TILUMDO-113390 format. One record per residue: x, y, z of N, C-alpha, C in turn; residue number from 1. Coordinates in Angstrom, 1 decimal, padded with zeros to 4 digits, always signed. Layout:
REM residues N
X/Y/Z/X/Y/Z/X/Y/Z/NUM
...
REM end
This chain:
REM residues 162
+081.1/+053.4/+072.7/+082.3/+053.5/+072.8/+082.4/+054.0/+074.1/1
+083.7/+053.8/+074.7/+083.8/+054.3/+076.2/+084.2/+055.4/+076.4/2
+083.0/+056.1/+076.9/+083.0/+057.6/+077.0/+083.8/+058.2/+078.3/3
+083.2/+057.6/+079.3/+083.3/+058.1/+080.9/+083.7/+057.2/+081.9/4
+084.7/+057.5/+082.7/+085.1/+056.8/+083.9/+084.2/+057.6/+084.8/5
+084.0/+056.7/+085.9/+083.5/+057.6/+087.3/+084.3/+056.9/+088.0/6
+085.0/+057.4/+089.1/+085.8/+057.2/+090.4/+084.5/+057.2/+091.5/7
+084.2/+056.3/+092.1/+083.5/+056.6/+093.0/+083.8/+057.1/+094.3/8
+085.1/+057.3/+094.6/+085.4/+057.9/+095.7/+085.1/+059.2/+095.7/9
+085.9/+060.0/+094.9/+085.8/+061.4/+094.5/+085.1/+061.8/+093.6/10
+084.4/+061.3/+092.9/+083.2/+061.4/+091.7/+083.8/+062.4/+090.5/11
+085.0/+062.3/+090.2/+085.4/+063.1/+088.8/+084.8/+062.6/+087.7/12
+084.6/+063.0/+086.5/+084.2/+062.6/+085.2/+085.4/+062.7/+084.3/13
+085.9/+061.4/+083.8/+087.3/+061.7/+083.1/+086.6/+061.1/+081.6/14
+086.9/+061.8/+080.5/+086.9/+061.4/+079.6/+088.0/+060.5/+079.0/15
+087.8/+059.5/+078.2/+088.9/+058.8/+077.7/+089.4/+058.8/+076.4/16
+090.3/+059.1/+076.0/+091.7/+059.3/+076.9/+091.2/+060.5/+077.6/17
+092.2/+060.5/+078.8/+092.0/+061.6/+079.5/+092.6/+062.7/+078.8/18
+091.5/+063.8/+078.7/+091.9/+064.7/+077.9/+091.6/+065.9/+078.9/19
+090.6/+065.9/+079.9/+090.7/+066.8/+080.9/+089.7/+066.3/+082.1/20
+089.9/+066.7/+083.2/+088.7/+066.1/+084.2/+087.9/+067.2/+084.7/21
+086.6/+066.9/+085.0/+085.8/+067.7/+085.3/+085.4/+067.0/+086.6/22
+085.1/+068.0/+087.8/+085.1/+067.1/+089.2/+083.4/+067.9/+089.5/23
+082.8/+067.1/+089.8/+081.5/+067.2/+090.4/+081.4/+067.2/+091.7/24
+080.3/+068.2/+092.2/+080.0/+068.2/+093.6/+079.6/+066.7/+094.0/25
+079.6/+066.3/+095.3/+079.0/+065.1/+095.7/+077.7/+064.8/+094.9/26
+077.7/+063.6/+094.7/+076.3/+063.1/+093.6/+075.0/+063.8/+094.1/27
+074.8/+063.7/+095.7/+073.8/+064.3/+096.1/+073.2/+065.5/+095.7/28
+074.3/+066.4/+095.2/+073.9/+067.8/+094.6/+073.9/+067.7/+093.0/29
+073.6/+066.6/+092.6/+073.2/+066.7/+091.0/+071.8/+067.2/+090.5/30
+071.7/+067.6/+089.6/+070.4/+068.3/+089.1/+069.4/+067.1/+089.0/31
+069.7/+066.3/+089.4/+068.4/+065.5/+089.1/+068.4/+064.5/+090.3/32
+067.3/+064.1/+090.3/+066.9/+062.8/+091.4/+066.6/+061.4/+090.9/33
+067.4/+060.5/+091.2/+067.6/+059.0/+090.4/+066.0/+058.3/+090.6/34
+065.7/+058.6/+091.9/+064.1/+058.3/+092.3/+063.0/+058.9/+091.1/35
+063.3/+059.7/+090.5/+062.3/+060.1/+089.5/+062.5/+059.4/+087.9/36
+063.5/+058.7/+088.2/+064.1/+058.0/+086.9/+063.2/+056.7/+086.8/37
+061.8/+056.7/+086.7/+061.3/+055.2/+086.6/+061.0/+054.5/+085.7/38
+060.7/+053.2/+085.6/+060.5/+052.7/+084.4/+061.7/+052.6/+083.6/39
+062.7/+052.2/+084.4/+064.0/+052.0/+084.0/+064.2/+050.1/+084.6/40
+064.9/+049.7/+083.8/+065.3/+048.1/+084.2/+066.8/+047.8/+084.3/41
+067.5/+047.6/+085.2/+069.1/+047.4/+085.4/+069.1/+045.9/+085.3/42
+070.2/+045.5/+084.5/+070.6/+044.1/+084.8/+071.9/+043.9/+085.4/43
+072.0/+043.4/+086.6/+073.1/+043.3/+087.5/+073.7/+042.1/+087.3/44
+075.1/+041.6/+086.4/+075.6/+040.7/+086.5/+076.8/+040.5/+087.6/45
+076.9/+039.7/+088.4/+077.9/+039.6/+089.5/+077.9/+038.1/+090.2/46
+079.0/+037.4/+090.0/+079.0/+036.2/+090.7/+079.3/+036.1/+092.0/47
+079.4/+037.3/+092.8/+079.8/+037.1/+093.8/+078.1/+037.6/+094.9/48
+077.8/+036.7/+095.5/+076.4/+036.6/+096.1/+076.3/+037.7/+097.1/49
+077.1/+037.9/+098.0/+077.2/+039.3/+098.9/+077.0/+040.3/+098.4/50
+078.0/+040.8/+097.2/+078.3/+042.1/+096.7/+077.0/+042.3/+095.8/51
+076.5/+041.5/+095.2/+075.3/+041.7/+094.5/+074.0/+041.6/+095.2/52
+074.1/+041.3/+096.1/+073.0/+041.6/+097.1/+072.8/+043.1/+097.7/53
+074.3/+043.3/+098.1/+074.6/+044.6/+098.6/+074.3/+045.9/+097.5/54
+074.4/+045.6/+096.3/+074.3/+046.4/+095.1/+072.8/+046.6/+094.5/55
+072.2/+045.4/+094.8/+070.8/+045.3/+094.2/+069.8/+046.1/+095.4/56
+070.2/+046.0/+096.5/+069.6/+046.4/+097.5/+069.7/+048.0/+097.7/57
+070.9/+048.4/+097.5/+071.4/+049.8/+097.5/+070.8/+050.6/+096.1/58
+070.6/+049.8/+095.2/+069.8/+050.6/+094.0/+068.3/+050.3/+094.1/59
+067.8/+049.3/+094.6/+066.1/+049.5/+095.1/+065.7/+050.5/+095.9/60
+066.8/+050.8/+097.0/+066.7/+051.9/+097.8/+066.7/+053.4/+097.6/61
+067.5/+053.6/+096.7/+067.5/+054.7/+095.9/+067.4/+055.0/+094.6/62
+066.5/+054.3/+093.8/+066.1/+054.4/+092.8/+064.6/+053.6/+092.6/63
+063.8/+054.1/+091.4/+062.6/+053.2/+091.2/+063.1/+052.3/+090.4/64
+064.2/+051.8/+090.1/+064.4/+051.0/+088.8/+064.2/+049.7/+089.2/65
+063.7/+048.8/+088.2/+063.7/+047.6/+088.4/+064.9/+046.8/+088.3/66
+065.4/+046.1/+089.4/+066.6/+045.5/+089.3/+066.4/+044.0/+089.1/67
+067.1/+043.5/+087.8/+067.4/+041.8/+087.5/+068.2/+041.5/+088.1/68
+068.6/+040.3/+088.6/+069.9/+039.9/+089.0/+070.4/+038.5/+088.3/69
+072.0/+038.4/+088.0/+072.2/+037.2/+087.5/+073.6/+036.7/+088.2/70
+073.7/+035.4/+088.4/+075.1/+035.1/+089.2/+076.2/+034.8/+088.0/71
+075.8/+034.4/+086.8/+076.7/+034.0/+085.9/+076.7/+034.8/+084.3/72
+077.6/+034.8/+083.8/+077.8/+035.6/+082.5/+076.5/+034.6/+081.5/73
+076.4/+033.5/+081.7/+075.6/+032.9/+080.7/+074.0/+033.3/+080.8/74
+073.9/+033.1/+082.5/+072.3/+033.6/+082.8/+072.4/+035.3/+082.7/75
+073.0/+036.0/+082.6/+073.3/+037.4/+082.4/+072.6/+037.5/+080.6/76
+073.5/+036.9/+080.0/+073.4/+037.1/+078.5/+071.9/+036.1/+078.2/77
+071.3/+035.5/+078.7/+069.7/+035.3/+078.5/+068.9/+036.1/+079.1/78
+069.0/+036.4/+080.2/+068.1/+037.6/+081.0/+068.3/+038.9/+080.3/79
+069.3/+039.3/+079.6/+069.3/+040.4/+078.9/+068.7/+040.4/+077.5/80
+068.6/+039.1/+077.0/+067.6/+039.2/+075.7/+066.2/+039.2/+076.2/81
+065.9/+038.4/+077.3/+064.5/+038.5/+077.9/+064.0/+039.6/+078.3/82
+064.6/+040.2/+079.5/+064.5/+041.4/+080.1/+064.5/+042.6/+079.2/83
+065.4/+043.0/+078.4/+065.6/+043.9/+077.6/+065.7/+045.0/+078.5/84
+067.0/+045.0/+079.4/+067.1/+046.0/+080.2/+067.7/+047.4/+079.8/85
+067.6/+048.5/+080.3/+067.8/+050.0/+079.8/+069.2/+049.8/+079.9/86
+070.1/+049.0/+080.9/+071.6/+049.0/+081.2/+071.9/+047.8/+081.8/87
+073.0/+047.2/+081.7/+073.6/+046.1/+082.3/+075.0/+046.7/+082.9/88
+074.8/+045.9/+084.5/+075.9/+046.7/+085.2/+076.7/+045.3/+085.3/89
+077.9/+045.3/+085.1/+078.9/+043.9/+085.0/+079.8/+044.1/+086.3/90
+079.8/+043.4/+087.1/+080.8/+043.5/+088.3/+081.8/+042.3/+087.4/91
+083.1/+042.9/+087.6/+084.3/+042.3/+087.2/+085.3/+042.6/+088.3/92
+086.2/+041.2/+088.9/+087.4/+041.6/+089.5/+088.5/+042.4/+088.5/93
+088.6/+041.8/+087.1/+089.5/+042.8/+086.4/+089.0/+042.1/+085.1/94
+089.2/+043.0/+084.0/+088.9/+042.7/+082.9/+089.6/+041.4/+082.1/95
+088.9/+040.5/+081.8/+089.6/+039.3/+081.4/+088.6/+039.0/+080.0/96
+089.3/+037.6/+079.4/+088.9/+037.0/+078.0/+087.0/+036.9/+078.5/97
+086.6/+036.0/+079.8/+085.4/+035.4/+079.8/+084.5/+037.1/+079.8/98
+084.7/+038.3/+080.6/+084.3/+039.4/+080.3/+084.2/+039.5/+078.8/99
+085.1/+039.6/+078.3/+085.2/+040.2/+076.6/+084.3/+039.3/+075.9/100
+084.2/+037.8/+076.1/+083.6/+036.7/+075.4/+081.9/+037.1/+075.6/101
+081.6/+037.7/+077.0/+080.2/+038.2/+077.0/+079.9/+039.3/+076.4/102
+081.0/+040.5/+076.5/+080.3/+041.5/+075.9/+080.2/+041.5/+074.2/103
+081.3/+040.5/+073.9/+081.2/+040.3/+072.2/+079.7/+039.3/+071.9/104
+079.4/+038.5/+073.1/+078.1/+037.7/+072.8/+076.7/+038.8/+072.7/105
+076.8/+040.0/+073.6/+075.7/+040.7/+074.1/+075.9/+041.6/+072.6/106
+076.9/+042.1/+071.9/+077.2/+042.9/+071.0/+076.6/+042.1/+069.6/107
+076.9/+040.6/+069.9/+076.6/+040.1/+068.4/+075.1/+039.5/+068.2/108
+074.2/+039.7/+069.5/+072.6/+039.1/+069.5/+072.2/+040.7/+069.3/109
+071.1/+040.7/+067.9/+070.6/+041.8/+067.7/+069.6/+042.4/+068.9/110
+069.2/+041.4/+069.7/+068.4/+041.7/+070.6/+068.9/+042.3/+072.0/111
+070.2/+042.3/+071.9/+071.0/+043.0/+073.0/+072.0/+043.9/+072.5/112
+072.5/+044.0/+071.5/+073.5/+045.0/+070.9/+073.4/+046.2/+071.2/113
+072.1/+046.7/+071.7/+072.2/+048.3/+072.1/+072.0/+048.4/+073.4/114
+071.8/+047.7/+074.2/+071.9/+048.0/+075.8/+073.4/+048.4/+075.7/115
+073.3/+049.5/+076.5/+074.6/+049.9/+077.1/+075.1/+049.0/+078.4/116
+076.5/+048.8/+078.3/+077.1/+048.1/+079.6/+078.1/+048.8/+080.3/117
+077.9/+048.6/+081.7/+078.8/+049.5/+082.2/+079.4/+048.7/+083.4/118
+081.1/+048.8/+083.4/+081.8/+047.9/+084.1/+082.2/+048.4/+085.6/119
+081.9/+047.6/+086.6/+082.3/+048.0/+087.8/+083.6/+047.0/+087.9/120
+084.8/+047.7/+088.1/+086.2/+047.2/+088.3/+086.6/+047.5/+089.1/121
+087.8/+046.8/+089.9/+088.8/+047.2/+091.0/+089.5/+048.0/+089.9/122
+089.9/+047.6/+088.7/+090.9/+048.6/+088.1/+090.6/+048.2/+086.4/123
+091.1/+049.2/+085.8/+091.0/+048.6/+084.1/+092.4/+049.3/+083.9/124
+093.2/+048.5/+083.3/+094.5/+049.0/+083.0/+094.4/+049.3/+081.4/125
+095.1/+050.6/+081.4/+095.3/+051.2/+080.2/+095.2/+050.3/+078.8/126
+095.9/+049.4/+079.0/+096.0/+048.3/+077.9/+094.4/+047.7/+077.7/127
+093.6/+047.6/+078.6/+092.3/+047.2/+078.5/+091.5/+048.2/+077.7/128
+091.5/+049.5/+077.7/+090.8/+050.6/+077.2/+090.4/+050.0/+075.5/129
+091.7/+050.2/+074.7/+091.4/+049.9/+073.3/+090.2/+048.5/+073.1/130
+090.4/+047.6/+073.9/+089.6/+046.4/+073.8/+088.2/+046.8/+074.0/131
+088.2/+047.5/+075.3/+086.9/+047.5/+075.7/+086.2/+048.7/+075.1/132
+086.9/+049.7/+074.2/+086.1/+050.6/+073.3/+085.5/+050.0/+072.0/133
+086.1/+048.8/+071.7/+085.9/+048.1/+070.6/+084.4/+047.3/+071.0/134
+084.3/+046.8/+072.0/+083.4/+046.0/+072.4/+082.0/+047.2/+072.9/135
+082.3/+048.4/+072.8/+081.4/+049.0/+073.0/+080.9/+049.6/+074.3/136
+081.8/+049.5/+075.4/+081.6/+049.7/+076.7/+081.0/+051.0/+076.7/137
+080.0/+051.2/+077.9/+079.3/+052.4/+077.9/+080.3/+053.4/+078.9/138
+080.8/+052.8/+079.8/+081.5/+053.3/+080.9/+082.1/+052.6/+082.1/139
+082.8/+052.6/+083.1/+083.2/+052.1/+084.2/+083.1/+053.1/+085.4/140
+083.0/+052.2/+086.4/+082.8/+052.5/+087.7/+083.7/+051.7/+088.4/141
+084.7/+052.7/+089.4/+085.8/+052.1/+089.9/+085.1/+051.5/+091.2/142
+085.6/+050.6/+091.7/+085.6/+050.0/+093.4/+086.9/+050.8/+094.0/143
+086.5/+050.9/+095.1/+085.1/+050.8/+096.1/+084.3/+051.9/+095.6/144
+083.0/+051.7/+095.4/+082.0/+052.4/+095.1/+081.2/+052.9/+096.4/145
+080.0/+053.8/+096.1/+079.4/+054.4/+097.1/+078.1/+053.8/+096.7/146
+077.6/+052.7/+097.7/+076.2/+052.0/+097.2/+075.0/+053.4/+097.3/147
+075.1/+054.4/+097.8/+074.0/+055.3/+097.9/+074.1/+056.0/+096.8/148
+075.3/+056.2/+096.3/+075.3/+057.2/+094.9/+075.6/+056.7/+093.7/149
+075.7/+054.9/+093.9/+075.6/+054.3/+092.4/+074.6/+054.5/+091.5/150
+073.2/+054.4/+091.6/+072.3/+054.9/+090.9/+072.5/+056.3/+090.1/151
+072.7/+057.3/+090.8/+073.3/+058.6/+090.1/+074.5/+058.3/+089.3/152
+075.3/+057.6/+089.8/+076.6/+057.7/+089.2/+076.0/+056.8/+087.5/153
+075.3/+055.8/+087.5/+074.8/+055.3/+086.3/+074.1/+056.2/+085.3/154
+073.1/+056.9/+086.1/+072.3/+057.8/+085.4/+073.5/+058.8/+084.5/155
+074.6/+059.5/+085.5/+075.4/+060.6/+084.9/+075.8/+059.8/+083.5/156
+076.6/+058.8/+083.8/+077.2/+057.9/+082.6/+076.3/+057.7/+081.6/157
+075.3/+057.7/+081.5/+074.0/+057.1/+080.6/+073.2/+058.7/+080.0/158
+073.8/+059.7/+080.7/+073.3/+060.8/+080.9/+071.6/+061.1/+080.9/159
+071.2/+060.0/+081.8/+069.7/+060.2/+081.9/+069.6/+061.3/+083.2/160
+068.2/+062.1/+082.7/+067.9/+062.8/+083.4/+066.3/+062.7/+083.9/161
+065.9/+063.4/+084.9/+064.7/+063.4/+085.2/+063.2/+063.9/+084.3/162
REM end
């Protein structure tokens, strides 16, 4: 169920539906250091080569996580079943039927159904939230995002601590 949205510009955590907002201090002041969250694997699914490389590099420099990348939904679904990542980060321009199909495919497969999925999106419309909660999205990070703090934002969404 979609629990939290993180806006990477000012870092508030917002529950959905927005009952209240909790403002965090800048992510560098969080109570944990994501570099200590080792032995985690993140699958990044992003069709944009440049952005995929920027996200991968940023996460590799700021975390000890293994980053596996896919340039397509089909490859991402296959890698999710093989790699069994701790989380899938799915970059989307806007939520559409193709993204929903991938999410439904991941949830239908017993080997991937319990892997949390976090969306990175330019915007997620209110009308999209109901469908996304039905598909079990763990959260969303809005763009533009701060590459230096992206790993910490993911850890906050998933309640990972050191």
